[in-house]
N, C-alpha and C positions, 0 to 999 in steps of 0.2 A: 429544550431539545438540544442534544449534542450531535455533532457531525463527526463521523470517523471516515477516513479514507484508507483503503488498502490498495497499494500499488505493487504489482509483481514486476520485478526488474530482472530481466534475463540477458538482454543484449547490451553489451558495454557501450556501443555507439548510440543507443537511444536513451540511456539512463538519465543523464542530466536534463535533457530537453523534456523528457516525460515527467520528471519530478517537478520541474519548474512550471509546466503547464497544468499539472494536476494540482499543485499548491494554489495556482491562480484560480482555477475553477472552484476549488473548495472554499477559498477566501471570499469569492463572490456569493456563495451560498450562506456562509456563516464564518465570521472572522475568528471564532473560537473553535477550531477544528484540531483533530489529532490524526496523524498519519502513521500507519505501520507499513514498512517496506519489506516485502518478501524478496530476498536477494538470491539469485541463482549463483552458481559457482564463479562466474566471471564478472559479476556486477561491481562497478566501482563505488556503488552506494553502500556497500557492506560496512564501511567505516563509521557510518552514522549510528547514533545511539538508539534510534527508533527502528532498527532493522532486526529481522530474523533471517536465518538461512533456511531455505525450504528444500524438500527432498527432490522435487521435480519428477516424482514418479508418475504424475498425471498432468504434466506440463503446467500451465498456469493455474489449473483447477486445484492442484495440490498446494500451490502457493497461496491461493485465496483461502483455502480451507485451513491451512496451518497458521496463517496470519490471523484469521478470524478466531481461531482457538486461543492464540496468544492475546488478542485483544480482549476476549471474554475472560481470560485469566487475570488480566491486569486492571480491567475496568468493569463496572456494573453497567450493562447495557439496558437502558429503559425502553419500554414499548414505543415511545415516540421518537427515539433516537434514529438517526439515519446512518447507513453505511454505504459508501460508494466504492465500487470495485473497478479497478482498471489494470491493464497491463501496459508495459512500456511501448507497445506499438500503436496505442490509441491515437497518438498525435503525429503519426507519420503520414 
Protein backbone atom coordinates (compact mmCIF):
# COMPACT_ATOMS: atom_id res chain seq x y z
CA UNK A 1 0.00 0.00 0.00
CA UNK A 2 1.21 3.47 -0.90
CA UNK A 3 0.02 6.63 0.78
CA UNK A 4 -0.46 9.86 -1.14
CA UNK A 5 -1.42 13.23 0.27
CA UNK A 6 -2.90 16.12 -1.67
CA UNK A 7 -2.74 19.48 0.09
CA UNK A 8 -4.38 22.55 -1.39
CA UNK A 9 -2.52 25.68 -0.29
CA UNK A 10 -4.23 29.01 -0.89
CA UNK A 11 -3.67 31.25 2.14
CA UNK A 12 -0.03 32.32 2.62
CA UNK A 13 -0.43 32.64 6.39
CA UNK A 14 -1.55 28.99 6.75
CA UNK A 15 0.79 27.31 4.26
CA UNK A 16 3.79 26.26 6.34
CA UNK A 17 1.79 25.20 9.42
CA UNK A 18 -0.61 23.19 7.25
CA UNK A 19 2.22 21.43 5.43
CA UNK A 20 4.06 20.61 8.66
CA UNK A 21 0.94 19.14 10.28
CA UNK A 22 -0.09 17.29 7.12
CA UNK A 23 3.37 15.71 6.80
CA UNK A 24 3.19 14.69 10.47
CA UNK A 25 -0.22 13.04 10.02
CA UNK A 26 0.84 11.18 6.89
CA UNK A 27 4.07 9.99 8.52
CA UNK A 28 2.03 8.50 11.37
CA UNK A 29 0.02 6.49 8.84
CA UNK A 30 2.90 5.40 6.62
CA UNK A 31 6.51 6.57 6.70
CA UNK A 32 6.74 6.17 2.93
CA UNK A 33 4.31 8.79 1.66
CA UNK A 34 4.19 11.19 -1.27
CA UNK A 35 2.67 14.68 -1.15
CA UNK A 36 1.43 16.77 -4.04
CA UNK A 37 0.78 20.41 -3.15
CA UNK A 38 -1.73 22.36 -5.22
CA UNK A 39 -0.72 26.00 -4.85
CA UNK A 40 -2.90 29.03 -5.25
CA UNK A 41 -1.45 32.23 -6.67
CA UNK A 42 -0.15 33.53 -3.34
CA UNK A 43 1.13 30.32 -1.76
CA UNK A 44 4.74 30.43 -0.55
CA UNK A 45 4.95 26.66 -1.10
CA UNK A 46 5.04 27.03 -4.88
CA UNK A 47 8.85 26.90 -4.83
CA UNK A 48 8.86 23.23 -3.82
CA UNK A 49 9.44 20.55 -6.44
CA UNK A 50 6.29 18.61 -5.52
CA UNK A 51 3.84 21.38 -6.38
CA UNK A 52 1.41 22.23 -9.12
CA UNK A 53 -0.36 25.53 -9.71
CA UNK A 54 -4.11 25.09 -9.83
CA UNK A 55 -6.79 27.13 -11.54
CA UNK A 56 -8.96 27.86 -8.46
CA UNK A 57 -12.04 27.84 -10.72
CA UNK A 58 -13.92 25.80 -8.10
CA UNK A 59 -11.92 26.77 -5.01
CA UNK A 60 -10.18 23.84 -3.32
CA UNK A 61 -12.19 21.31 -5.35
CA UNK A 62 -10.35 22.28 -8.53
CA UNK A 63 -7.07 22.07 -6.63
CA UNK A 64 -7.81 18.54 -5.45
CA UNK A 65 -8.99 17.46 -8.91
CA UNK A 66 -6.00 18.95 -10.74
CA UNK A 67 -3.53 17.54 -8.19
CA UNK A 68 -5.17 14.11 -8.42
CA UNK A 69 -4.80 14.24 -12.19
CA UNK A 70 -1.10 15.16 -11.80
CA UNK A 71 -0.63 12.33 -9.31
CA UNK A 72 -2.27 9.80 -11.64
CA UNK A 73 -0.09 11.04 -14.50
CA UNK A 74 3.13 10.62 -12.49
CA UNK A 75 2.32 7.44 -10.54
CA UNK A 76 0.41 4.21 -10.95
CA UNK A 77 -2.30 4.23 -8.31
CA UNK A 78 -3.12 0.71 -7.13
CA UNK A 79 -6.53 -0.33 -5.73
CA UNK A 80 -5.21 -0.61 -2.15
CA UNK A 81 -3.38 2.75 -2.19
CA UNK A 82 -4.73 5.56 -0.04
CA UNK A 83 -5.11 9.21 -0.97
CA UNK A 84 -5.69 11.79 1.76
CA UNK A 85 -7.09 15.19 0.76
CA UNK A 86 -6.71 18.38 2.82
CA UNK A 87 -6.71 22.10 2.41
CA UNK A 88 -4.56 24.57 4.29
CA UNK A 89 -7.30 25.54 6.77
CA UNK A 90 -7.66 22.02 8.27
CA UNK A 91 -5.23 22.82 11.09
CA UNK A 92 -6.57 26.22 12.10
